[in-house]
MDTraj code that builds the backbone (N, CA, C; nanometers):
import mdtraj as md
import numpy as np

residues = "MET ARG LYS THR GLN PHE GLU PRO LEU SER LYS ILE THR ILE ASN ASN PRO ASP LEU ILE SER HIS SER ASN PRO ILE THR ILE VAL CYS SER LYS LEU GLY TRP ILE LYS ALA ILE LYS GLY HIS ASN ILE ASP LEU SER ASP GLU LYS PHE LYS GLU GLY ASP LYS LEU LEU ALA SER LEU GLU VAL MET THR ASN ASP LYS ILE ILE MET PHE CYS GLN ASN GLY ARG VAL PHE THR ILE LEU ALA ASP ASN VAL LEU LYS THR".split()
xyz = np.array([
    [-3.6763, -2.3381, 5.8122],
    [-3.7394, -2.4009, 5.6331],
    [-3.6745, -2.3062, 5.5238],
    [-3.5977, -2.3853, 5.4417],
    [-3.5298, -2.3177, 5.3235],
    [-3.6343, -2.2031, 5.2304],
    [-3.5374, -2.1454, 5.1670],
    [-3.6483, -2.0031, 5.0799],
    [-3.5710, -2.1012, 4.9523],
    [-3.4915, -2.1520, 4.8794],
    [-3.3950, -2.1229, 4.7735],
    [-3.4613, -2.1996, 4.7602],
    [-3.5205, -2.2041, 4.6148],
    [-3.5601, -2.2901, 4.5660],
    [-3.4493, -2.3655, 4.3877],
    [-3.4286, -2.5279, 4.4072],
    [-3.3865, -2.5436, 4.3195],
    [-3.4052, -2.6140, 4.1779],
    [-3.3647, -2.5131, 4.0905],
    [-3.4269, -2.5606, 3.9537],
    [-3.3185, -2.6653, 3.8428],
    [-3.3387, -2.7695, 3.8149],
    [-3.1676, -2.8748, 3.6881],
    [-3.1840, -2.7348, 3.5884],
    [-3.0822, -2.7470, 3.6061],
    [-2.9873, -2.6591, 3.4501],
    [-3.0200, -2.7170, 3.3331],
    [-3.0030, -2.6428, 3.2118],
    [-3.0375, -2.7035, 3.0658],
    [-2.9142, -2.7479, 3.0525],
    [-2.8151, -2.6260, 3.0390],
    [-2.6879, -2.6380, 2.9638],
    [-2.5582, -2.5536, 3.0705],
    [-2.4597, -2.6710, 3.1142],
    [-2.3445, -2.5823, 3.1434],
    [-2.2147, -2.5741, 3.0655],
    [-2.1670, -2.4208, 3.0342],
    [-2.0556, -2.3958, 2.9358],
    [-1.8885, -2.3847, 3.0172],
    [-1.8142, -2.4260, 2.9684],
    [-1.6908, -2.4113, 3.0696],
    [-1.6118, -2.3411, 2.9350],
    [-1.5574, -2.2094, 2.9535],
    [-1.4567, -2.1813, 2.8730],
    [-1.3007, -2.1717, 2.9508],
    [-1.2826, -2.2183, 3.0402],
    [-1.1448, -2.2164, 3.0889],
    [-1.0404, -2.3216, 3.0590],
    [-0.9621, -2.3000, 2.9630],
    [-0.9084, -2.3970, 2.9045],
    [-0.8357, -2.4981, 3.0142],
    [-0.8015, -2.4312, 3.1615],
    [-0.7369, -2.5589, 3.2270],
    [-0.8146, -2.6670, 3.2482],
    [-0.9252, -2.6448, 3.1992],
    [-1.0393, -2.7481, 3.3007],
    [-1.0793, -2.8394, 3.1843],
    [-1.0426, -2.8203, 3.0533],
    [-1.0542, -2.8424, 2.9145],
    [-1.0188, -3.0080, 2.9418],
    [-1.0518, -3.1203, 2.9626],
    [-1.0157, -3.2876, 2.9577],
    [-0.9286, -3.3256, 2.7996],
    [-0.9633, -3.2487, 2.7268],
    [-0.9136, -3.3417, 2.5898],
    [-0.8233, -3.2577, 2.5468],
    [-0.7469, -3.2931, 2.5103],
    [-0.5765, -3.2241, 2.4323],
    [-0.5546, -3.3262, 2.3221],
    [-0.5516, -3.2106, 2.2055],
    [-0.5147, -3.2846, 2.0829],
    [-0.3563, -3.2438, 2.0762],
    [-0.2506, -3.3374, 1.9651],
    [-0.0973, -3.2713, 2.0093],
    [-0.1042, -3.1997, 1.8258],
    [-0.0773, -3.0845, 1.8623],
    [0.0023, -2.9617, 1.7020],
    [0.1503, -2.9169, 1.7880],
    [0.1953, -2.9079, 1.6139],
    [0.2875, -2.8257, 1.6155],
    [0.2666, -2.6933, 1.5851],
    [0.3427, -2.6224, 1.6716],
    [0.3839, -2.4540, 1.6342],
    [0.4681, -2.4423, 1.5346],
    [0.4445, -2.3332, 1.4383],
    [0.5722, -2.3449, 1.3386],
    [0.5814, -2.1964, 1.3293],
    [0.7288, -2.1553, 1.3629],
    [0.7417, -2.0164, 1.3377],
    [0.8238, -1.9560, 1.2349],
    [0.7990, -1.8855, 1.1470],
    [0.8840, -1.8542, 1.0416],
    [0.9863, -1.7111, 1.0666],
    [1.0816, -1.7392, 0.9978],
    [1.1729, -1.6369, 0.9758],
    [1.1412, -1.4612, 0.9847],
    [1.0482, -1.4672, 0.9087],
    [0.9491, -1.3202, 0.9020],
    [0.8690, -1.2896, 1.0252],
    [0.8318, -1.4035, 1.1229],
    [0.7412, -1.3865, 1.2205],
    [0.6001, -1.4829, 1.2170],
    [0.5483, -1.4892, 1.1086],
    [0.4414, -1.5599, 1.1094],
    [0.4532, -1.7068, 1.1709],
    [0.3422, -1.7180, 1.2691],
    [0.2966, -1.8838, 1.3177],
    [0.1737, -1.9457, 1.2795],
    [0.1697, -2.0766, 1.2638],
    [0.0609, -2.1700, 1.2005],
    [0.1040, -2.2651, 1.3184],
    [-0.0315, -2.3331, 1.2733],
    [-0.0216, -2.4884, 1.3962],
    [-0.0506, -2.5700, 1.2721],
    [0.0101, -2.7195, 1.2817],
    [-0.0339, -2.8225, 1.1989],
    [-0.0830, -2.9336, 1.3288],
    [-0.1431, -3.0465, 1.2944],
    [-0.1925, -3.1074, 1.3940],
    [-0.1441, -3.2386, 1.3585],
    [-0.0885, -3.2556, 1.5060],
    [0.0204, -3.3781, 1.5356],
    [0.1509, -3.3515, 1.5561],
    [0.2501, -3.4630, 1.6406],
    [0.3496, -3.4746, 1.6852],
    [0.4746, -3.5126, 1.5553],
    [0.6174, -3.4905, 1.5442],
    [0.6860, -3.5974, 1.4120],
    [0.6420, -3.5697, 1.3433],
    [0.6073, -3.3908, 1.2738],
    [0.6098, -3.3866, 1.1711],
    [0.7214, -3.3446, 1.1048],
    [0.7716, -3.4233, 0.9473],
    [0.8349, -3.3402, 0.8672],
    [0.8575, -3.2082, 0.8600],
    [0.8900, -3.1244, 0.8425],
    [0.8990, -2.9667, 0.8224],
    [0.9301, -2.9103, 0.6898],
    [1.0453, -2.9937, 0.6013],
    [1.1184, -3.0261, 0.5385],
    [1.0143, -2.9696, 0.4087],
    [0.9416, -2.9851, 0.3779],
    [0.8358, -2.9706, 0.2451],
    [0.7408, -2.8366, 0.2920],
    [0.7523, -2.8333, 0.3947],
    [0.6252, -2.7051, 0.4669],
    [0.6543, -2.6174, 0.3683],
    [0.5421, -2.5271, 0.3193],
    [0.5813, -2.4012, 0.2403],
    [0.5587, -2.2745, 0.3369],
    [0.6252, -2.1675, 0.2868],
    [0.6456, -2.0378, 0.3637],
    [0.6190, -1.9174, 0.2049],
    [0.5811, -1.8309, 0.2731],
    [0.5911, -1.7361, 0.1206],
    [0.6983, -1.7204, 0.1054],
    [0.7554, -1.6904, -0.0169],
    [0.8596, -1.6395, -0.0870],
    [0.9607, -1.5179, -0.0046],
    [1.0771, -1.5822, 0.0496],
    [1.2039, -1.4783, 0.1312],
    [1.1935, -1.5399, 0.2758],
    [1.1047, -1.6500, 0.3139],
    [1.0817, -1.6566, 0.4147],
    [1.1097, -1.8202, 0.4434],
    [1.1084, -1.8611, 0.5495],
    [1.2101, -2.0216, 0.5653],
    [1.1394, -2.0363, 0.7357],
    [1.1603, -2.1559, 0.7764],
    [1.1720, -2.2077, 0.9225],
    [1.2374, -2.1674, 1.0248],
    [1.1731, -2.0853, 1.1100],
    [1.3068, -2.0348, 1.2078],
    [1.2575, -2.1473, 1.3020],
    [1.1624, -2.2302, 1.3879],
    [1.1503, -2.2692, 1.4922],
    [0.9909, -2.3287, 1.5146],
    [1.0025, -2.4370, 1.5643],
    [0.9228, -2.5367, 1.5560],
    [0.8898, -2.6215, 1.7295],
    [0.7840, -2.5876, 1.7684],
    [0.7402, -2.6159, 1.8950],
    [0.6248, -2.7261, 1.8970],
    [0.6309, -2.8468, 1.9448],
    [0.5195, -2.9478, 1.9474],
    [0.4248, -2.9275, 2.1269],
    [0.3765, -2.9087, 2.1277],
    [0.2693, -2.8870, 2.2314],
    [0.1002, -2.9473, 2.2212],
    [0.0310, -2.9285, 2.3269],
    [-0.1238, -2.9909, 2.3125],
    [-0.1793, -2.8765, 2.2984],
    [-0.3114, -2.8458, 2.2658],
    [-0.4150, -2.7454, 2.2269],
    [-0.4475, -2.6684, 2.3439],
    [-0.4324, -2.7310, 2.4593],
    [-0.4601, -2.6601, 2.5700],
    [-0.3273, -2.6303, 2.6733],
    [-0.2464, -2.5980, 2.5516],
    [-0.1263, -2.5303, 2.6220],
    [-0.1252, -2.3890, 2.5865],
    [-0.1047, -2.3071, 2.6591],
    [-0.0064, -2.1436, 2.6529],
    [0.0662, -2.1343, 2.5872],
    [0.0921, -2.0341, 2.4656],
    [0.2130, -2.0188, 2.3905],
    [0.2355, -1.9071, 2.4302],
    [0.3669, -1.8480, 2.4786],
    [0.4255, -1.7075, 2.5002],
    [0.4928, -1.6951, 2.3707],
    [0.5153, -1.5585, 2.3883],
    [0.5764, -1.5206, 2.2323],
    [0.6333, -1.3944, 2.2782],
    [0.8097, -1.3898, 2.2594],
    [0.8853, -1.2627, 2.3030],
    [0.8898, -1.1670, 2.1796],
    [0.8810, -1.0333, 2.1710],
    [0.9317, -1.0026, 2.0699],
    [1.0223, -0.8918, 2.0674],
    [1.0805, -0.8349, 1.9678],
    [1.2090, -0.7515, 1.9341],
    [1.1920, -0.6475, 2.0208],
    [1.0911, -0.5651, 2.0602],
    [0.9778, -0.4413, 2.0714],
    [1.0078, -0.4298, 2.2478],
    [1.0132, -0.5899, 2.2889],
    [0.9963, -0.5756, 2.4275],
    [0.8444, -0.6076, 2.5157],
    [0.7822, -0.6585, 2.3991],
    [0.6204, -0.6787, 2.4255],
    [0.6374, -0.8386, 2.3930],
    [0.5413, -0.8691, 2.4722],
    [0.5061, -1.0601, 2.5353],
    [0.3590, -1.0459, 2.5156],
    [0.3504, -1.2148, 2.4250],
    [0.2012, -1.2074, 2.4182],
    [0.1918, -1.3569, 2.4462],
    [0.0504, -1.4171, 2.4801],
    [0.0174, -1.4784, 2.5135],
    [-0.0705, -1.5328, 2.4040],
    [-0.0789, -1.6946, 2.3843],
    [-0.1707, -1.7550, 2.3197],
    [-0.2303, -1.8821, 2.3406],
    [-0.3748, -1.9312, 2.3669],
    [-0.3798, -2.0870, 2.3662],
    [-0.3665, -2.1363, 2.2632],
    [-0.2791, -2.2718, 2.2238],
    [-0.2369, -2.3077, 2.1601],
    [-0.3661, -2.3813, 2.0242],
    [-0.4693, -2.3726, 2.0813],
    [-0.5822, -2.4305, 2.0052],
    [-0.6075, -2.3055, 1.8915],
    [-0.5974, -2.1600, 1.9676],
    [-0.6264, -2.0497, 1.8660],
    [-0.5621, -2.0140, 1.7468],
    [-0.4335, -2.0876, 1.7827],
    [-0.3313, -2.0418, 1.6430],
    [-0.3727, -2.1548, 1.5435],
    [-0.4245, -2.2709, 1.6003],
    [-0.5062, -2.3773, 1.5228],
    [-0.6402, -2.3372, 1.4744],
    [-0.7025, -2.2667, 1.4851],
    [-0.8139, -2.1933, 1.4480],
    [-0.8016, -2.0945, 1.3353],
    [-0.6853, -2.0622, 1.3352],
    [-0.6619, -1.8692, 1.2878],
    [-0.6315, -1.9878, 1.1186],
])
top = md.Topology()
chain = top.add_chain()
for i, resn in enumerate(residues, 1):
    res = top.add_residue(resn, chain, resSeq=i)
    for name in ("N", "CA", "C"):
        top.add_atom(name, md.element.get_by_symbol(name[0]), res)
traj = md.Trajectory(xyz[None], top)
């Protein structure tokens, strides 16, 4: 006879980005002074994108919101951030 009792779960929360089924296109923009931001969508004309005075576009990358972004710094440090988190900042 089994002593374990089964009860229905009220809510399940999944925090693992690899298991997220929905993913949206975003474009990560990196400026010459090291600022990053995300813009919703792909194939975006970045010629009109505004930057702080003295700053300009260095690079852009089209990704999905559940992709991981890896950044290498001049001092040898490496950072990883979920693309969706860049969108939220």
